[in-house]
N, C-alpha and C positions, 0 to 999 in steps of 0.2 A: 191893606193899601201901603200900610207900611213895611210889610215883610216885601211888596213888591219892590218898593223903594230902595230898599236896601240889596235886593236882588242885582238891580240895575246898576247901582253904584259899586258894586264888588265886580260883578260881570263886565261893566265897561273897559275898566282898565286892563283885564285879562285879555280882552278882544284887542283893544291896541297894542299889548304886549306881544300878541300871537303875530299881527301884523307887522310890528319890527321885525322880529325875528326872521318872519319869512322875507321882508327885504334885504336884511343883510345876509342872508344864507348863501351859501357856495354851494357847488355841485360837487359831491363825494361819488368818486368811482373806485370802487375795490374790486381787482380783478386779478385772476390766478392764469399762470403761464405755465403749461408743461412741454416739455422737450423730450422726445423719444429719443433713447440710447443710440448712439449710431458710429461708425467706424469711419476716420479720416486718415489716410497716408499710415496706414497699419494701426491707428492707435485708437482704441474704444473707448468713447465717451459715455459716462452712466447716464441714466434719465436725469433731467434735473427740473425742480419745481420751484417757482417763486411767486411771490404776493406782490403787487404792484398797487400803490395807493395813489390815486391822483385827486386834488383838490383845485379846481376852478373858481377864481372870483372873477369879479369885472374885468379886471386888466392885469391880472397876474396868475399864475399856476404852480402848483408844487407836484412833484411826483417823488415817491418814496419807493425805492425798490429794495424789500427786505428792509432789514435794520441797519445797511450798511450806509447806502447812499441816498442822498436826496438832491433833487435837482429844482431850482427856483427860476421861473423864466418870467421877466417884466419887460414887455416889449417897449413901452412907453419910457423907460429908461434905458434901452437898448442894452438887456444884461442877461446873463445867464449865469447862476452861480449853482457850482456843485458842491454838494457838502459830504465829506467823507467822516462818518460818525466815529469811527475807531480812532482815528487820532485827532478828532477834533480841529480838522483843517478844512478851509474852502478854498475854491479859486473862481476867479471872475472871466468871463470870456463875452467878449462884444457880439452882438448878436448878427451886427452886420459886416463883422470881420470876413475875409475871405478863406481865412481856416483857424481851427482852434488855437495853433501854435502863435497866432499873432498878439496874442494876449500877453505875451511875457514882457515886461518893461525893457526897453531897449538899453537901458544902462546894465542891467544884468547879462546881456549877451556878449559873448567873445565873439569874433569875427569868423572862427569856424563856427560857431553854433548858430550865427545868424545864416551863414550859406546851408547848414545842414537843415535848418527850420524852413529857410525858404524852400529848398528842395522837396521837403515833406509836404511842406503847403502847396506846393505844385502839383504833386502827386495827387494828394486829397482833391483839392480841385479837378484835376482831370478824371479820378474817380467818380467824383460826386456828378460831373457834367456827362458821364457816358452811361448811368443809369436811365433806363426808360421804364416808364410805369403807364400802365393801361388799366383804367377802371371800365367795366361794362356793369350797366345794371340790367338784372335779369327780368324785372317786372314780376318776381316770386315773392310774395310774402308770407309770413305765418308768425306766431305767437311763440315768444320766447320768454319763459317765468311770465311777469306781468306787462311785457313790453310788446308793442307791436312793432314789427320788424321787417325789413326789406332786405333781400339778397343782392349781393354784388359780386363781381370776379374781380379780383386784382392780380395781375401779372406784372412781374417786375425782372429785367434783366439787368445784369451787371457783369462786370469784365470776368468775375470769377465764378458765375453761374445764373441761375435764374429761380424763379419760384412763382407759386400759384397760388392764392387764397381765395377761399369760400369765406367771404364774410355777410354778417348779418347785423344790421344797425337799425337805432330807433329814434324816432325824433318825439317821443313821448316827453322827453326833458329837453328844453331847449337851452343851448351852450352858444357860448362864442366860438364858432368854427374855427376860424383861424387860431385863436389860443388853444383850442383842444388840439389842433393837428401839430401844432408845436410842441405842446406838452407830450403827446403820444410820441413824436419823434425826436425828443430833447438831444439825444445823441448826435442829431445832424443838423439840428437846428443853427448852428453857427457856419455852417458849411456853404462857401458859394456854389449855387445851382438847386440849393434845397428848395428855393420857391416855385422851382419848375415842378418838383414833386409834389408839393403843397397844393398847386394849382389843379393838379390831375386828381389829387385825393380829395379835393373838394365837391367831387362828383357824387360822393359818398355823404348821403344826408343823415345829420345826426350824429349819435354816439355808438361807436362799435360795440355789441354786447357779445358775440362770438366770432371767432376766426380760425379756422383751420388752415395752415400753410404747409405745403410739402416744398421743400427747396432741394435743389441740384447743385452741388460744387465739388470739382476736385474728384469725380468719380462716387460721391456718397450723397445720399438721399437723408433728408433731416426733415420731421414732421413735429411741428409746434400746434399746440391748441391753446388758445387765449380765451379767457370767457370771464365776463362781468358778474360778479356773485352779489353785487350790491350797489344800486346806483341811486342815489337821492339827493335831496336839498336840504342842507343844516348848516348851521354856522362851523367855520374852520377852528380848530383850535388857537388859541392866542398866541400870537407871535409865530404862527406857520409860516408867513411869507418872509421873514426875517433870518438873518444869522444869528444862531444862538451865542449866549455869552461865554466868553472864553475860546471860541473858536480862532483860529490862525490863520490870515489870508496868506496862502502862499504864491499868488500869482496876481 
């Protein structure tokens, strides 16, 4: 009886500890991206391989592309921070800005620079609003690694070309879908017109674990394969959603 009591007294704290870890865990997504070699305007581009790591918390996300760049998205604070690790700098962009150029402080802009940035902003705005995305659920399912997946077709048309993606997504791990979409498309998150794309992409339920995209632009064809190699729930490293000490704000 005494041994049983000792077991319970040591096991219960462990159970509570495990429950606390689970309650505070984030979603960890490790993804590889391979782009085949292609030729555009007479210039041959070699194949490219990247690793993208995404951390999704309850109300914020972090995306690491290789060891060079990190993006932190915090919708509640209306901010996106882009970190450049090589020179230890970062810049902040309002998520509801019409374009990324609007984040430059007014006092640091000359009149010529303001006009140039406004023109660039209008071009970016027009570009985003001209993008058309169509998501079609096929009804086809299969198991990829340990995940039950559903197949979607994603067609995108842009002024410079178009693309068609075969996409497999899983709902086995639940995530904040809006935050996940913003994290997955962090480069466009601050652009006006992005919400239209997000609305259509929300037809894809869950996390994309495999996607093959074939794009056409300026007479060239580009094939990209993105694949999730790890998808799990675990605590993010300490300070993952903050700016590291010593980094300089350049905007």
